[in-house]
N, C-alpha and C positions, 0 to 999 in steps of 0.2 A: 543678277547682273544681265544685262541685256547683251545680243550678239553686237558685235562691231560689223562693218564691212572692212576689207582688208586695208583702203584706203585713207577711211577713218582713222584707224589703228597706227600707220604709220606715222601721221599727221599728231596725232597725240603723241606716239613716245618720241619723235623728234621735237618736238612742242616742251616735251615734258624736259627732258635732256638738256636740252638748250637753260631753261629759268634755271635749274638746279643745278649747274655745272656755273655757269657765272649772269646772273641776270642783267649784268648791266650792258652784258655785251650781247644778250638775245635779239635787239633789234638789227644788229649788224648781220648777223644768221638769215632771220628769220623776216622780208617784210614786214614792216608793220600793219600795211592794210592786210594781207592771209593773214597776219597772226589775230588781230579783228575781228575778221571775217570767220576764220575757222571756230575762235570761242563761241562768237554772235550765234553761230548756225548751231553749233552744239546741244542750245537750251531751247526747249524744256526734256529733249528726250533724254539728251546723253548727259544730266542733272551731275550723277556722283561723279561723272569722268572733269565735267566741266569746273565742280566745285574749287577743285585746290589748284588748277589750271590756272583760272581767274583771279583765285584768291595771290597764286605767284605772281600772276601779270601786275597787280597791280601793287604790287609792293614793289619790282622791277624797274614799272616808271615811276615810283613818287621818288624811287632814289637818285633816279639824273631828273627831274621835273620838268618832263617832257609836254609841254603846253596840250595839244592834240592829243598826245596817247594817254597823257590823263584824266582829261574828261572825260573817254572813252573807255576807260578804266573803270571810274566811277560810276558812268551809264551799267557797264556788262556786271559790277559788283550790285548796282541796286537790281539790276534785274534776274540776278543769280536770287537772293534774295525775296526774291516778287512770287517765284514758281516755289521758293520754300515755305511759303507763307507769311513770312516774318514781313511784314507790310510796312512796319513803322523803320524797320531797319530801311526799307528800299525806300522809304520817302526821304532818308535825310540824304544817302549816296544820290539819287534822281535830284536832289537840293544842289549837294557837291557841284555835278555834274552842271545846273543850269545857271550857277554861281560864276563858272568859268566866263574869262573874256572873251576867250575866245569861241565861245558856241557858235554866236551868230554866223560868223565867218563859215560854218561848217552847216549849212540846212536841212539838208536830209535828214543829219545827226539832230540835230533842233526839236525837228519837226516829231522826231520818234521819241527823243526824252521827254516832251511836252505831252504828248500823246499817253506816254507810260507813267509820268507825271500825274496824270488826270484819274488816270483809271485806279490808281493808289490811294488819289483823296478819295474816289468816289467808295472805293472802301472805308475809307476810317469817317468815311459821312459827312466829309464836306463838298456837298453837292455846288454849292456859287464857286467854288475855287478848283473843282472838279471841270466844270464848264468851261469856266476860263481858259485854262489850258488846254481842251478842246477845240477850242475855238483858235487858239493860238496855231495848233497843228493843222487845223483848218484850214486858215489862212496861209502856209506858210506850204501845205501839199497843195493847194489851187494854185500858185504864185510857180511852183516847182513843175507844175501839170503833172504830177505822177497820184496817177489815179490809181493804183493799188493802196497806195498810202491814206489818201481821200476816202477809199473804200472801208478802211479799219479805223478813221477817225468819225466818219459815220453813223458805222456800226456799235461805239460807244455813248455815242452823243443819243443815240436812239435807244441805246440801254438805261441812258438816264433819264430821260424823256418817261421809260416805263417807270422808273421810280418815283418820278414825278407825278404819276398817274396822268402822262399826257400818251394816252394808246395809239390814237390816232396820229400822232405826229410820230412815234414811234414806230408805226407801222409803212407808212408812209417813205421814212426815210432807208429804211431798211428793205423795203423793195426797188429803192434806187442803187442803194448798194449791191442788190441783190443783179441787177441789170447790167451794171460795170462788172461785174465778176463774171456774170455770164460770158459775155461779150469779149472778157479776156483768159477766159478760161481757168481763172483762180478757182480751184475746186475747191480747197481751204475756206476760204472766203463764203465758196457758195454755201457749205454746211454751217458755217457760223448764221450767216441769214438766215436759214432756215430752221435754224435751232432758234435764235431769236425773234421770228416769224410765230412760231411756237407759241412760245411763252407768251407774245402782243396777244395774239389773238384769245390765247386763253383767257389771258385780267380783264380782256371787251367783251367776253360771253361766248366766244365762236369756237364753240368747240372739236368741229366738222373739222375747221379747218386748221386748229391747233394739232389736233391729230397728226392731219395728215402732212404736215412740215414737222411734225415729230418725227414720226418714219422714217421721212423722207434723210431728215440728216443722220440719224442714226446709220442707214444704209451707209453715205459717204462716210462719217465718220471710222466705222469701222475697215472700210478700204484703206483709208489715206494712213492707218495706221497711227492714227492720234491715240495717246491711251488716256492725254490729261483732260482734254475737251470732249473724248468719248464721254471721264467719267462723270464729270460735270452733267452730261447731255444725259447719263444715265439715270443719277439723282433726280432729275426733272422728272423723266419716266415712270422712279419708281413713284414718284408724289404722288405721280395722276393716278398712278392704280392701288394707292391708298387709297385717293378719294372715290374711286371708282367701287371699291371696297371689295377689293383682289387682292390680299394679301401675300397669298403663294407667287402669284407674279412680281409684286413687290419685293419679296425674298430675294428670287432671283437675283431680280435687276441691283439691288444692295449688296447682294454677296461680292457681283462681280464688281461693284466699285467700291469697297473694303479691299478685293485683291488689284486692285489697279493701286488704290492709296500704298498699300504695301510695297508693292515692286519697285513706284516712285518715289517714294517717302515724302507723301505729302500729307502733312499732320488735318492741317484743312480739311482736305477730303474724305478723309478717312474717319474725322468727326458726322461731318457729313452723312458718311455712310451707316455710321455706329447710330446716330439719331433714325436715322429711317430703319434699321433693322428692328430698334428697342420701341419704333411706333409700332412693326408689322406685330411685332410678342405682345404689345398693347392689345391690337386688335386679335389674338389668337386669343389671349386670358392671358399670357405665362407673365406675368407680373416681375418674377425672378429674371427671367433673360433679361425682359425689358429694362429694369431697373440695371443690370449690371451696365447692357450696351448704353446707355442714358450716360451711367457716370465715367464711363471710357470715354463718349463724344465729350462732354464737358472738360473732362482732365487734359484729350488733346488741344481744346480752344483755349485753355487758361495756357498749354504750353508754349499757345504762340501770343498769346494776351489778343484772342482774336472776340472781342467784346458782343461781338452780332453776333457771329456763331453761341455763344455763353447764353446768351439772351432767349434764343432761338431754344437749344436744350433745356433751359427753365422752365421755359413756358410749357413746354412738355410734358416737364418732371412734373407738373404742379397736376397736371392734368392726372397722370397716374395717380397718385398721389388721392388725388380724391377719388378716382373711381376704388382705388382699393381700402379706402377709409382711414388712411392712416394721417390723421390730422396734424399729429405733432410736425410730419414730416414737411407735410405741406405747408407749414408756416416755417421752416426753416428754407425752404424749397422759397416760398414767398418772399423772405425778407432778404433773400441773394438774386431774387429777379428784382426787386428794387433799386438792391447796390448794385447791381453791374447797371440797369435800366440810368441811372442816375450819372452814371460816370459815361456811359454812350451818348445820351441826349440832353444832359444837361439836369438840373433840380427837376424833379417829375414833380409836375402842377398838385396843387391840393386836390381839384379836382378830380386827377387820373387818381391819386391816392384813395381816396373816398370811394371812389369807382371800383378797384381792385380791390379795398377791404369789403365793400357791399356784398362785391360777386363773392366773394371769401365765405362770409356769412350765407348768404343765400345756398351756396355749396352746400353746407353743411345743415341747411333749413331742411334743403329739398332728399338728403339722407335721414332726416327725421323723418319728413312727412311718409318716407318708404314702409316706417319702422311702425307707424300710426295705422298704414294701413293693413298693415301686419295683423293688427288689433283690432280689426273691423269694426273702426270708427267710422262714421257717418264720410260722405263725400263734404258735405255742406261744413259740418265742422273741423272739417282738415282745411278747405278755404280760408275759412275765417283765420285759423291759427297760422295759417302762413300771412296774410295780410297784415295780421298781429306784429307777426314776428320781422317782416321787411319794415313794418311805421315804426316797430323799438331800432331796428339796425340804423336806419335814417339818421334815431337822434343819436343816437350810440354815435354816430360818425361825427355828428357835430360836437357833441360830448368834446368826445376825443379831440376834435382841431381844437377848440378852448381850452382844455389843460392844455396843450400842448406849447400853446403861445404862453398857458401861464409858466409853464415848463422854462421856456427862452428866457419870459421874465426873472424867477429865480434864477436861472444860471447867471443872469447880468448882476443881480443882485448879490449872489456870490462873488463873481470878480471885482465888484466895487469894495465889497469886504476885503476882500483880496490885496487891492491895493492899498486899503484904510492900512492893515497891515504890515505891509514895505517900509510905512512912514514911523513906525512906533520899532524904539530898539528892542531889541531882545539881548541883549547884555546885562551883567547883573546877576547877581546872585539868588539861588534859589531857595525856599522857605524849605524847612525838612515837609518831608512826603506825609501822608496820614498815617502810614505805616510806623513809620519810623516813632511819628510824635503818642500811636496807639502803646509802641514798646516800653517808652518811655513812660509813659502810664504805668500798665503792668509790671513794673519793674518796682512801684513801690515807695517812698522813701528811701535817697542817698544814705548811705554809710560813709564814716570818714572817707576810709581808702576812695569810695567811687566820687566825694565832693572835689580830692583830690585830682581825681583821674578828669573831672567835668572839669575842674581849672586848667587843668595841661590843654582839655582839648579845644577849650575856649580860646587859649593863646595862640593855637595850634589854626584855630581855623581863622584867630584877627589876622593871624601871618599869611595866611594862605590866599583872604580876600583883599589885603593890600599890595599881593603879589600879583592876585588875578584883575586890579586896577590898575595896575602898571600895565600889563601886558596888553589889556584893553588899549589905554590911555597912548601907548605907542605903536599899537597897530593900527590904529584908526584915525589918530595923526597922522602919521607916518604916510600911511593908505601902504603898507606893506603885501598886505592881501593881494593886491592887484599886479603882483609879482608872481606868475605860473610857477614858479620854482622855487617858491618861498616856501620855508619847512620848517620845522621845529628845531631843529638843530643851526639854522640861522636864526630863528630868535633864542634858543639857548645862547647863543654867542654876543645878539646884543643887549639882551640882558645881564650878560656875566653872573648868570646861576647853573641849578642844576636843570638836568632836561627834566629827571624823575621829579621836581618840585612847580616844574612850571607847568607838567602834565596835570598834575594832582591837581592843581590850582583851576587849569581849563576844565577837567573831566566836574571836581565838586560845585564849581560857581555855575556853568553854562550847560553842565549837566550832558555832555557831549565830549567825543574827544577832538583832538585837536584838527584831524583833518575835518569833523564835521565842523567843528566853531570855523575855521577859513572859509568853508563851503557854502555859509548858511551867510556870513559877509556878503561872498560873492557874489551870491542870488537876490540878494538884498540892492547891494550897487547894482546890478542890472537891469533889478526892477525899476530903482530910481532912475536909470537912464531910459528906461523903455517911457516911466509916464513923463518927462522932461521932454523928450524926443520921440512919439512912437513910429516915426517914417525913419530912424535910423536901421541899420542895417544889422542883421544878428552876429554874424561874424565878428563886425568893428566892436556892438557891446559885448560878446564875449570876450575880446579879446582884452578890451579897456578895463573889462572887470576877473580877469585875472586868471581865466580855465585856458588851461595847454588845448585843449581839444575840445570839439563837438557832441561827442559822447558822453562822454564828464559833466560838461554844459547841460544837455539837455536832460540829462537822468538827474542831477541835483536839482535843476528848476522844476522838473513835473514832483519830486519826492516832498519840494518844501512846499509851492505854493499850490501842487494839486491841475497846475495847466503846463501845457510844454510852450516854451518859447514863442512860438510862432504861434498859441492860441493866446495864449497872455496881450501878444501883441494885436493881433485880429481885434480881440475885444476892445482894444483899449480908442484902435480905428472905428468900429461898429458906433451907430450914433444910437443914443440915449433912450433908455428902456421909461415911454410912455405910461400914465392911467391907463389907456387904452390898449395898448398891449399888456397889460394885466390883468 
């Protein structure tokens, strides 16, 4: 736990004691503005102590429904989640703050919330929405003539320009922000500008300026005692050292980043540190340590649902498995990379898929060629072989694409057959199985006793079938299966019969238990309703078909049709398969 100054400790103690004693009276004991400012100032340096206090603050103001206080509480809680790396939770609470009707009456807070929401949208790959909220924050800051806030907005717009590959625009805007920060003596903003200028010049190809700004930022961040921004800057430095072929220097910086992430409990920073360590050990040819840190990095990225981090980790893991010639692990990592890419960027284009597939096969071909060289084959023969493999891969990629389209058609055809089955009644008696018939033939001609038994059996079967037909008629005509509470006891009461006989009749002639028999009727009813109105709500269909809960509905529907209800509905709404698709 970091050391706290005496004054900060006393404020925290007072605030915690008031909230824990009586949240509803907290405002009367601590001025609302002081309370908010104290909690705001604790982030991100004292995130461990701030977490429970901000949560208690939110609970207390929700109880008394204070407009401005509740808006501030939503913002503070979102800010807390942002520093914890929980960007989607932060987004949700920033949205709550932005939806409050009183927020425009607090222009300073409105600008800050807009800026923070833009940052989260940026991290979640919603760049257009991010720019919209940055510009909103800029407009308010200009109206307020708040140069400090305006500097922060410019820095974030510059970072967004960098993501959009507008490096010169990013550099000019950051220099403008740097000038304001220097005139106002804002050391933290100066450090942030140096840090960003280092990144922008690196991307634009000016390494000399990039390294100069990088070193200046490092000096300022160490003096400022800002561990979070220091950690993120060290990540960039370690990455530069790896690019320069200096793994020992990179190891020093990556180890420092890992220590900062653990002390501050920042899983996103810890994931980046582990990725750096994995790349360092890969450069040192220590595959076991490299794989360990890659897996740790991915686990941390998954824990905070950061798809961008996970995608970067998987890309590096693919390189590891290629170099270590572990193609089964390569294929799994490759499949995971595509899956994460689909979630992060939307559906990966066919061209991108084919490109990655060809690259994978070319990596295998390259390793095969190394083996051929060791066998002293001529250089000319190797070139011809590589050309042939590349040609085959291109043809194979086209073939895979065509098979994929065919498979889509087959899935659609299977679905249409499934729909046809929904119109066919599955009630009625079942013939003897082949095994029963074989047993009756193997037994030979019946004796007199056998004939008597057979006659009795036929009589029992006739009565059982008649009873089963009565059951079917009663259940289907009165639609008893649509009652979620309907059970065999209710059926026995309605039939005026014995539960054992009813159960035997259903088992013998439907080859299912009572519950299985009723659930199949309900699934058929659900399919019928979907086919009649594909846009119907699944919840409404579930209830009208007689299912009492969502879990049973989904499980029974999947077991009987082979599709989940949502998949079945999606296929109903999809366009028909044409001959060109096949």
